[in-house]
N, C-alpha and C positions, 0 to 999 in steps of 0.2 A: 697712477704710479707708472713710472717709466720702465722700459724693458731692463735697463741696467740696475735700477733699484730692486726690481722683482728678482733678478738673478742673484743680487747680493743677499737678499732676504732668504732665498732658497738655499744658497750655499752656507749661510750662517747657522742654519738649523742642523742639529746632529741627526744623522741618518740612523734609525734604529734597525737592528738585525732581525727582530721579530722572533717568534717561537721557532719557526723552521730554521732560521739562520743560527740560533743558539744550539739547537739540536744537531745541526750539521757540524758546527764548530766542536761541540762536545764529542761527537762520534769520531771526527778526524783526530782530535787530541788523544782520545782513548786508544785508537788503533794505530797511532804512530809508533815507530820503533823506539823512540826515546821513552815514551810512556811504558811500553812493554818491558824495557830494561829496568826502569824504575820499579815497576811492580814485581819483576822477578827478584830484584834486590830486596824489596820489602818482604816478599814471600820467604826468602832465605833468612832474613833478619827476624821475622816473626817466628821462625822455627827454633831459634836459639833458646828462648825460655823453656821450650819443651824438652830441651836436653839438659838445661841447668837446674830447673825447678822440678822436684819429683811430681809425677803425674798420678792422679787418683786411679786411673785405669791400669797403671803399670806397677807403681810402688805405693800402695795405700798405707803400708806400715810407716813409711818415711813421712808421709803427709800427717799421719796421726802423731808421730814423734815431734814434728815441727810445731803442731798445735800445742803440744805439752811444753816444749822448750822455749818457744817464742810465739805466743798466741797473737800478739799485735802484728808481727810480720806475716804470720799465716793468714790473718784476716785481710790484710792488704793484698796478699797474693790471690786470695779467693775473690776479693772485690774486683780485681782485674782479670779473673778467670785464668790465672797462670797455672793453676793445678789441672786445668783441662784446656790446654792451649789449642789442640787440634780439633776440638769440637766447639770452640768459642765463636760467637758471631763475628768478632773483628777479624779472626783468621779466615772465616768463611767469606767475608766481604773481599779480602785481598785475593782469595782463591777465585772467586767468581769474576772479579774485575780482570785478573790476569787471563782467565779463560776467554772472556769476551775480547780482550785486546789481541790475544793470539789468533783468534778466528778472524778478526779484522785485518791482521797482518798477513795471514796465510792466503786468503782469497785473492787479493790483488797480486801478491807475489806469484801465486800459481798461474794466474792469467798472463802475467809478464813472462814467466818461464816458458809457457807453452808457445807464446809468440816468438820467443828467442829460438826455440827448437825448430820452428818452421822457417825462420829467416835464414836465407843463404848468406855465406860470407860476402862482404861488399867487394866491389870491383877494386882492382889495384889502382893506387894513386898514380898520377902521371909522372911525378918526380919522386922516386923511391929514396933518393939520397937525403931527403929532408926528414926521413923517419929516424927515430932514435938509434936503430940498428940497421946498418946497410953494408952490403958487400957485393963485389963483382964475382961472377962464377967463371972459373977457368974453362975455356973450351966451349964449343957450340952445345946448345941444349934446346930440345924441342919442348913445346908446351905439354905435349902428351907425356913425355918422360918425366918432366917436373911434377906433373899431377900424380903420376904413378908412384914416384918416390915419396911424395908427401902423404899419399894414402897409406903407404907402408909404415909411416911414422904416426899413423892413427889421427891424421888431420881430416877435418871435413873440407872438401875441396870443391871449388867452383872454377870452371874454365871459361875464359873469354877470348876475345880476338887479340892474341899475342900476350896474354897474361894469365896467371894462375893465382887465385886467392884461397888461402887455407886458414882454418881456425881450429883451436883446440882449447880444452879446459872447461867444458860445459859442466863437468862434475862439481866444479866449485859452486855453481848456482844450485845444482842438485843437492849437494850437501847442506847448503844454507836452507833450502826449502824443507828438506827432510829433518833438519834440526828443529825447526819450528813445529813441524807436524809431530815429531817425537815428543816435544814438550807438551803439545796439546794432548797427545795420547797418554802421556804420564798423568796429566790432570784428570783425564777421563777415567783412567784406571783407578786413581785414588777415589774419584767420585763413585764409581761402581762398587769399590770395596766398602765405602761408608754406607751405601744404600743396602747392599745385599750381604754384607759381612757383619760379624759381631766379635766382641772380645769380652772377657770377664776374668775375674780374679777369684781365687779360692785358696784357703789354707787347709792343708791336710796333715794330720798327725799320724805318726807311725801306728800301723794296725788299722787305721781307718781307710775308707775308700771314697771314691767320687764317681758319680754318674752324671753324664752330660745332659742335665736338665736345668731349666731356669731356676728352680727352687734350690738347687745345690750350690749355686754361686754365692759368694760373699758380696760380689759386685758384678753386675751384668750390664753391658752397654751394647744393645742391639742396633742394627741399622733400621731405617724406617720401613724397609720391606721384609724384615725378619720376623717370623712368628715362632712360637714354641715348637712347632712341628719341623722347623728348618734345621734344628740342631741334630748333628750326627749322633745316633744312639750308642755311643761307646762308654765303657766304664773301666776303672782300674782300682787296685788296692795297693797302698804303700806298705810293703812288707818290711823294708829296712831303709835306713838312711845312714850314710857314712861320710864323714868329713875328715880330711887330713890337714895337719898344720905343721909348719916348720918348727922343729924342736931345737936343733943346734945351729951353729954358724953365727952370723952377725946378730948381736943382741937386739939391734933395732928391727931386725926382720923376724925375730923369734915370735911365734904365734900367728904369723900370716897364713892365710888360707892357701893351700896348695891345690886342693881339688875337693869336690864333693859330688856325690851321686845319690840318686834315689832309685831304689830297686822296686819295680812295679810288676803286678800281675794284671795284664791288659786283656779285656774282652772287646774285640772290635765291633761286635754286635751282640744283642741280648742272647742269642743262641750259640755264639761262636766259642770255641774252647779258649781257655786262658793261655796267654803267652808271656814269657819273661821279657822285660825290657829295662835296660839301665838308662835312666834319664839323667843327662848331664847338661851343664850350661853350654849353650850354643849347639846342642844336639837334641832338638825337640822331638817329641813323640808326634807322629803324623798319622792320622786315621782319615782317609778319604778327604784330604784337603784341610782338615782341622788340625792345627798345630798346638801342642802343649809345651810351653817353655818353663824351665826351672829358673826362678828369678831370685830366690832367697831362702833362708832357713834360720832356725833358732831352736830353742829348747822349750819343752812342755813338761814341767814337773808334774808328777801324779800325786794328788792329795786325797785324803779321806777326812770328811768333816762329820763328827758325831754331835748331835744337838744335846740340849739339856735334858731330854727325856730318854737319852741313850739310843736314839734311832739314827741310822746313817742318812744324813741330809744331802751329802754330795760325795761322789767317789769317781774320780777320773782325771785325765790330763788337763792341764791349763796352759794354753799357748801364752808365752811371755813376750813382751815387746822388748827388743834389744835396746839397751840404754848406752852401752859402750861397745862399739864394734870390735876393737882389738882384743878384748877379753870376753866378749859376749855376755857381759853382765846384763841381766834382764830384769825388767819390772813385771810383776805378776799380780793379778787381781783374782781372788777366789770369792765367789758369791754362792751362798746357800739360802735361796729364797724359801725352801721348804722346811728350814729349821724351826723347831718349836722349843720354847714358847715364843721366841723372837727370831727374826731373820738374822743371819750372821754374814759378815763380810771381812775380808782380810787383804791387807796390802803387804806384799812380800817382794823380796829381791833374791833372784837366783844367782848363785855364784858357781860356775862350772868347776873351777879349781880354787876352792876357798883357801885363803891364807890369812893368818892374823898379823896385823901390822904392829909396829912398835908402840903406837899410841893406844893399842887395845882394840881398835876397830878391825873390821874384816873387809877383804876385797878379793876379787878373782885375779889370779896371777897368770892364767893361761885360758884360752878359749875352749880347749878340749875338756872332756868330762873326766877329770882325774880325781878330784875330791869334791863332788857336788854337795853343796849345802844351800839351805834356804834361810834367809834372814827375815824375820818378822818385823815389819815396820809399824804395823798397827792392826788391831782387831776391834771390830765394831759390831754392835747389835742395834736392830731397829729396822724401819721400813727402807728398803733399798730402791723402791720405786720401780720394781720389775713387773708389777701387775697393773701398771697404769695404761698399758696398751701402746705407749710411745716407744720407739726404737732407742736402745741404749748401747753405748760402746762397750765392747768386751774388755777394754783396757781402762775403764773408768768405773770406780766403785759405785758412785752415785752422783747425781747432779749437785752443783754447789749448794743449792737451796736445801737439799735433803741431807747433805753431809753435815750441816750445822745441827740437824735434829738427831743424828745418830749418837748412840751412847758409846763412848770409847771404853773398851775393856782392857786393852794393852796399848800404851803409847809412851813415847819419850824415854825417860830413864828406866821405865819398867820393862823395856824390850829385852828379852833373853838372848843368849848366844845362839848362833845359827843352828838349825836342825840338820842332821845328817840323814841319809836314807834309812828308813825304819824307825826313826825317832818321832816322838809325839809331844804335844804341848797341851796341858790342861788349861782351859780358860777359867778366869776367876768367876766367883759367884755361881759356880756350877752351870755356866752357860753352855759348856760342851768341850770338845777336844778337836785339835787339828793334828793330823798325822801326815808326814812326808813319806810316801811309800815307794817312789821310784822316779825314773827320769826317761822321758821319751823325747824325740826330736820332731819338729814340724818343718814343712816346706811350703813355700808360697809359689803358686803357679799362675801363669797367664795363658789362657786358652783362647785362641783366636782363629777365626775363619775369614779369609780375605780372598774373594774370587778375583780381585784385581792385582794380586801379588805378582803372578807370572807376566801378565800384560805390562805391568809397571817395570818389571825387569827388562823385558824386550824393548820397551820404549826408552829406558835409560841407556841400554847398550846401543840402540840406534842413534840416540842423541850424541853419544860419545864418538861413534864412527863418523857421523855426519859432520860434526864440528871439526873433526880431524881433516876430512876431505875439504871443507871450506877454507881451512887455514893453510893446508899444504899444497893445494892445487891452485895454479894461477891461470887466468884466461889470457891467451896470446894469439896474435895473428901474424901470418907470414904471407908476403906477396912475391911473385916472381914475374918479371917482364922479359920477354924475348923479342929482340928487334935487331935486324940486320946481322944475324949470326952471333950476336952477343947476348948475354943474359946477366941480369942483376937481381938481387934479392933484398928485401927490406922487411923489417918486423918491428913489432911493438907489443908490450904487455899491457893488458887492461886492468891489472891489479897493482895498486899502489904499494911501493916499497919492495917490489920483486924484480926491479930492472937488472940488478947485479946477477941474480941467478939466471935470468933469461939470456944474458950476454953469452954465457957458456953454452946454453942450449942452442942459441942462434948460430954459434960457431960450428956446432956439430951438424946442424941442418945444412949449412953451407957446404960442409965437407961431403955430406950425402948427395947433395945436388951436383957438386963438382964431380963426384964419382959417376953420377949419371951422365954428365957431359962427356966423360972419357969413354963410357960405354957407347955413346952415340957415335963418337969418332971411330 
């Protein structure tokens, strides 16, 4: 085979990159600025469902309501983990890729920035008239005087044989670098919060209390480094809950919530004296870094259930799930598993301000508690499945397979008119009695401890200031040449799109240098 044929055969074969080549290519692609911006956009885009779709850790009641109103959509949301966006694997993948990309961007940028700080301004070009900005200085000017004047203008100055070089605007690169560092710090703060922080949800009825223990939560989401001993040992009791609604004015706005507050008796530690605290929306209770937020409220009618043997099988408030937000019409489920000879269950609708409609049905006309009544939708006897050991929803009477086996006592056309406070209803066949004894209110709380909260705030503020510096400050250079008693100045900006603004600044610099020339004379 000839040399030409051998060369032709070698050039016709594709050259493989190999494992190392592909790894190098992948790292360069991941740490490029273009990839970082794409990941930052995806990070922001991935956060949108967390704001639009109710999250289990924040609004569990809305998640439960969505399962009731549209179970198919709720199942699809759950399939893509849209109810838990910020703890989902796909969100964590974007987070980790962005974290790695930022580290890959920051390291070479830091090295470049340090080299730029050590580098002195370059010597003046021979022909300053070729620069974008050029002017002659009136009167004689010495190199030393030009350097002194430029230093007063906060330029970095380098002096040579008959010339002065000055540079300014390094804060632009400083802002750019600190912006990336702040983004990295923000991600680290979020990561620290997810590891060492926790959050949970709990529903508290008027008169009841809460102690910050794992068992007291309705839903508890701890970080991987959180243990039961990590929780701050505070407690409180809900003494009263008050909500105000718009009564007059625009009919469309009538009934809108104006404000609501929870009045608490708080013990900061097991032996500490109780203190009063008014908990409001966006005004959380804070105990040693643990914050308690008020996120919702509703009604908890009080019922008393007497079974067929005349014994009290249930007596207490029942939190109801809000079905209609403008009127706070709520659905309630009462379960009496201890009733004899058979367990009893009730489906009810609570009407805060009950009003009879023209067709004979009842509805709530106002969200406030003006004429509270309870409408019985159905009464059942039989096995409710509460002793199977499986967790059951408080807003569901029984699983679908058990609902078919329950014996209906009151349903459909036999449903009586709503019960007012103090009224009772006797069940048929001597099965027992249901009595509506009063109305309480409940509140839902989110309790969160996030050690990365303050660092995240500092990082976000730093990022805003840094990006402002990188956008507002421009890098520029000025040179002065002194020869044969005459002086001239030239300048240029190293920032694209800022030539017009630098023209005015260059004119001011020339005026300062010309004043220096007059001082020399």
